[in-house]
Structure formats: C-alpha cells, structure tokens
N, C-alpha and C positions, 0 to 999 in steps of 0.2 A: 311095550311088552305087556302082555295080559295073560291071565289064566282063565280058561273057560270053565265056569261053574255049571252051566246048563247048556246043552247043545239044543238046536232048533226042535228036534223031536221031543226032548224033555220039556222044553218050553210049552209045546202044544199040549202036553199031558199034565200041565199044572192043574191043581184042584181049585175049587171055589169059583169056577167059571173063568179063571184067568186064561187058561189054554184056549177055551172057546172064543174069548174076546180077541186073542192074538190071531187065531185062525180066521175069524170074520174080518178083522182089520186087514189081514194079508190078502184075503180073497176079494176085498173091495178095492184093492189097489190095482190100477190099470197095469196090465202086463206090458213088459218092455218089448216083447216080440209080437209082431202083428199076426203071426200064425198060431198063437197059443191063447187059450182062455186064461182068465185071471187065476182060476183055481189050479191050472197046470203049472203055473210059474209062481209058486208060493215062496215068499221070502220072509223068514222069521229070524231075526238076528239072535245070536247066542247071548247068554248073560255072562258078562266078563267082569273081572276085577283087575286093576293094575298090579303088576308084579315088578320085581327088581329089573332095572333097565338091562336089556340084552344088547349085544352088538348087532347091528343090522348089516346085512350083506346084499349087495346089488350086483347085477351083471346085465350088460346090454348085448343082446344078440344081433345077428345080422339083419339089415333092413330088407324089407320085401317091397317090390314094385307092384302097386295095385292099380295104377292108372290104365294099364292095358287089359285088365280083367273086366269082362262084361258081367255086371251083377245079375243079369238074366240067365247066364250060362251056368247051370247048376254043377256041371262036371268040373269046369275050371274053378268055380268057387270052392267046391269040395276038395279039389286038389290043393289049392292055395291054403285052405284051412288045415289040411293035413300037414303041409310043410311048416306052417307057423306053429302048429301044435307040437310037432317034432322038435323044432328049434327051441321052443319054450321049455320043453321037457329036458332037453340036453343042457340048457343053461341052468335050470333048477338043480339038476343032478350035479353039475359042476360045482355050484355054490354049496350044496349040501356036503359034498366031499371036502371042499376047501374049508368049510366051517368046522368040520370034525378035526382037521389038522391045525386049526388056529390055536396057538399056545395061550392066547389071552381072551378066549371066548368067555371065561368065567369073570363075572362082574367084579368080585372082590379082588382077585388077582390083578385084573386090568387096572382097577382104580389105584391099588397100591403102587404099581409100576409107574403109572402116570403121575401120581403125587410125588413120588421120590425123584423121578427123572425130569419132571416138568414138561414132558413131551407126550403126545399121544402114543399109546402102546402100539407096537408094530403088529401087522396082520400078515396073512398069507401072501405069497408072491402072486402077482397078476398072471404069471405063467401057469399057475394052477388052473386058471380058467381058460375056456375056449380051446382046450387041447384037441378036440375032435372036429374042428372046423375044416 
C-alpha cells in the first residue's frame, strides 16, 4: 500500500529542471506501441511513500478465447477489446462494492482480531463477486 505524494503531472512541473529531466527521459524511452511516437506515450511514475498495509482484493473474470481472432481484423479486435474492458470493469466494480462491505478492511481492527484469534480475519463472501455473470 502506498500514498501518492505527487502525480505524474505534478512530477513534470517540478522546479529546478527536475520536471524537464523527467519529460526528456520519458520521451527518450521507446514507445510500447508501434503506432505511437515516444512523446505520445509518456510514462512518468508518481512519487509514492509506503503506508499502513491494506487488505488486497482480487477477482478473476471469465476467460476469453483469442486464438480465433485475426489480429489484422480491426473490427473483431475492437469487439474483443470492448468485451474484455466490460468484463474487467464489472470485476473491479464487484471488488469495490465487496471491499466496502468488508468488516475487517481497517488494518488496526483486522490485526487485533487476527492476534486475538490466531487466525486470519474473515472477509466478504465469494458470493458477493461475480453476481452479474
């Protein structure tokens, strides 16, 4: 878990030439996408500091068959991308709702329960996830 002190835009606006150095470094990095220039795909990481450990939540969505997709067929690739994006969004929304209902999402409370009971603190029911499949 981490707290963001400066986001990428704030990092690029740092004084004393620091922002310019970050911008130049990012623009000199080869783009990950073949159809974009290096300056179009700028990546500047945020400045972060560690924070109190949070509980991490994971969900696995449905698998997608990609062997039948022709990578040259833009329409089928766009359609598959939309399906994957929709499934990912649904999974993230499910996890966010379940996290809010988690009675032990708070670190101090969770730690106290785990120390007293000697077992991991319970979490939300798996049935909370994937309701809309």
